[in-house]
C-alpha positions as CSV (number, residue, x, y, z in Angstrom):
1,M,115.9,115.5,77.9
2,M,119.3,115.1,75.3
3,R,121.1,116.9,72.9
4,F,123.8,116.9,70.8
5,L,126.7,118.7,70.0
6,T,129.4,117.6,66.9
7,K,132.4,119.5,66.2
8,G,134.8,117.7,63.9
9,A,135.3,114.0,64.5
10,H,133.7,114.6,67.7
11,A,130.0,113.7,68.4
12,I,128.8,114.9,71.5
13,K,126.1,113.5,73.3
14,F,124.8,114.5,76.6
15,G,121.2,114.2,78.5
16,F,119.3,114.7,81.9
17,A,116.6,113.0,83.1
18,F,114.4,113.5,86.2
19,E,111.5,111.3,87.7
20,Y,108.9,112.1,90.9
21,M,107.2,109.0,92.0
22,Q,104.6,109.0,94.5
23,Y,102.8,105.9,95.9
24,N,99.3,106.3,98.0
25,V,98.6,103.2,99.9
26,L,95.3,103.3,102.0
27,E,95.9,100.8,104.7
28,Q,93.3,97.9,104.6
29,L,93.8,96.3,108.2
30,S,90.4,97.0,110.7
31,P,91.1,99.5,113.8
32,N,91.5,96.6,115.8
33,G,93.8,94.3,114.3
34,R,93.6,90.9,112.1
35,M,94.0,87.6,113.3
36,N,95.5,85.3,110.5
37,G,96.7,81.6,110.1
38,Y,95.8,79.4,112.8
39,S,93.0,77.2,113.6
40,L,89.5,77.4,115.7
41,S,91.4,75.2,118.3
42,D,94.5,77.7,118.6
43,F,92.3,80.3,118.8
44,L,90.0,78.6,121.8
45,N,93.5,77.6,123.6
46,N,94.6,81.2,122.6
47,V,97.6,80.4,120.8
48,P,97.8,83.3,117.9
49,H,100.3,82.4,114.7
50,Q,100.0,86.4,113.5
51,L,98.3,89.2,114.2
52,N,98.2,92.4,112.0
53,A,97.5,95.4,113.6
54,L,98.4,99.4,113.4
55,A,100.0,101.0,115.9
56,P,97.9,103.1,118.5
57,G,97.1,106.6,117.0
58,G,98.5,105.3,113.5
59,S,97.8,106.5,110.3
60,H,96.0,104.5,108.1
61,E,97.4,105.8,104.7
62,V,100.8,105.1,103.8
63,G,102.8,107.6,101.3
64,L,105.9,107.3,99.4
65,R,107.8,110.4,97.6
66,E,111.0,109.4,95.7
67,K,113.0,111.8,93.5
68,L,115.0,110.1,90.7
69,F,117.9,112.1,89.1
70,A,120.0,110.9,86.2
71,G,122.5,112.4,83.7
72,Y,124.9,111.4,81.2
73,I,127.5,112.6,78.5
74,Q,129.1,110.5,75.7
75,D,131.3,111.3,73.4
76,D,131.2,109.1,70.0
77,W,134.9,110.4,68.1
78,R,135.3,109.1,64.5
79,V,139.7,108.2,64.6
80,R,139.3,107.1,60.6
81,P,136.2,106.9,58.0
82,N,136.0,103.0,59.4
83,F,137.2,103.4,62.9
84,Y,135.7,105.1,65.8
85,S,135.6,105.4,69.6
86,E,132.4,105.9,72.3
87,Y,133.4,106.4,75.7
88,G,131.2,108.5,78.6
89,P,130.3,108.7,82.0
90,A,126.6,107.8,83.1
91,L,125.6,108.9,86.2
């Protein structure tokens, strides 16, 4: 949302934004885990390099929720017909 206000030599702009983000992931690991990155001889000698597994009783779905707020105020000040200044904070 953006708004303008003009008063004399000043043109003030202000705005606000809000965004809600939701990211859901269904974990694709097998319930007993998955071992990766080793050869047949490593498997036979019981020397695993990597194990991917869920924690006992862990959920297979992971969800991320996030809210983003932003706002700003800006003033365009026309000091003279051929010179103006622009300033303002953004959050």
